[in-house]
C-alpha positions in Angstrom: 7.6 -0.1 -37.6 6.2 -2.7 -35.3 3.3 -2.7 -32.9 5.8 -2.3 -30.1 7.3 0.8 -31.7 3.9 2.5 -32.2 1.4 1.2 -29.7 3.2 0.2 -26.5 4.5 2.7 -23.9 5.9 2.9 -20.4 4.5 5.3 -17.9 7.9 6.2 -16.5 9.6 6.8 -19.9 9.6 10.6 -20.1 10.8 10.5 -23.7 7.5 9.0 -24.9 4.3 10.9 -25.7 3.7 14.5 -26.5 5.2 16.8 -23.9 3.2 19.7 -22.4 3.8 22.0 -19.5 0.4 22.9 -18.1 1.7 25.5 -15.6 4.6 25.9 -13.2 5.1 22.6 -11.4 2.6 20.6 -13.6 3.7 18.7 -16.7 2.2 16.0 -18.8 2.9 13.4 -21.5 0.0 12.9 -23.8 -0.8 9.7 -25.8 -3.6 10.4 -28.3 -5.8 7.7 -30.0 -8.7 7.9 -32.3 -11.5 7.8 -29.7 -9.7 8.5 -26.4 -6.5 10.2 -25.1 -4.3 9.4 -22.1 -2.4 12.1 -20.2 0.2 11.2 -17.6 0.2 14.3 -15.3 3.1 14.9 -12.9 2.4 17.5 -10.2 5.1 18.9 -7.9 4.3 19.4 -4.2 1.7 22.1 -3.7 1.6 23.1 -7.4 -1.7 24.8 -8.4 -3.5 24.1 -11.7 -5.8 26.6 -13.2 -9.6 26.1 -12.9 -10.8 25.3 -16.4 -13.3 23.4 -18.4 -13.5 21.7 -21.8 -16.2 19.8 -23.7 -14.6 16.4 -23.4 -15.4 14.0 -20.6 -12.3 13.4 -18.4 -11.5 10.5 -16.0 -8.7 10.7 -13.5 -6.8 8.1 -11.5 -4.4 9.0 -8.8 -1.4 6.8 -9.3 1.0 8.3 -6.7 0.8 11.0 -4.0 -2.2 13.1 -3.1 -3.9 16.2 -4.2 -7.0 18.4 -3.8 -9.3 18.0 -6.7 -11.5 21.0 -7.3 -14.6 20.2 -9.3 -17.7 22.4 -9.8 -16.5 24.6 -6.9 -16.1 21.7 -4.4 -12.7 20.8 -3.0 -12.2 17.0 -2.6 -9.0 15.4 -1.2 -7.8 12.5 -3.3 -5.1 9.9 -2.6 -3.4 7.0 -4.4 -6.1 4.7 -5.9 -8.9 7.2 -6.0 -10.4 7.9 -9.4 -13.1 10.3 -10.6 -15.0 11.6 -13.6 -15.4 15.2 -14.8 -18.2 15.6 -17.2 -17.6 17.8 -20.2 -18.2 21.5 -19.4 -17.7 21.2 -15.7 -15.0 23.5 -14.2 -12.2 21.7 -12.5 -8.6 22.0 -11.3 -6.0 20.5 -8.9 -3.6 21.4 -6.1 -0.7 19.0 -5.6 -0.3 17.4 -2.1 2.7 17.8 0.1 4.6 15.1 -1.8 3.2 15.9 -5.2 1.2 13.5 -7.4 1.0 11.5 -10.6 -2.4 11.3 -12.2 -3.5 9.3 -15.2 -6.2 11.3 -17.1 -8.3 9.8 -19.9 -10.2 12.1 -22.3 -13.0 11.1 -24.6 -13.1 12.2 -27.3 -9.4 13.3 -27.6 -8.6 17.0 -27.1 -7.4 18.3 -30.5 -5.3 21.0 -28.8 -3.4 18.4 -26.9 -2.3 16.5 -30.0 0.8 18.7 -30.3 3.5 20.0 -27.8 2.7 23.2 -26.1 2.0 24.9 -22.8 -1.1 25.8 -20.8 -4.4 24.0 -20.2 -5.6 25.0 -23.7 -9.0 25.9 -22.3 -11.8 26.5 -24.7 
């Protein structure tokens, strides 16, 4: 295998990465590394993600659309270009905007429970 086969990806290629359905209307493709993990989250219009927490730090970047980010009980409207950090252990969730959203999440360290296909947010 070459570097292109194992270490290069395209955000729109839904055949790549580890598939996970987080809840109705929210899916992701996960790309784990040794020290960090990327998750490309696709949210349908008005889909609601469960409030959850995990020990890993999580950064999010809104690539397309809009949403309401719920973090530590506060609701914050986010749009394309906005990004944020969720410290480990802080409860958070998301509600998709009227046109849905695509969010790039980065976890550090990687979430072990996201290194295989499955469903749910795998909260700890």
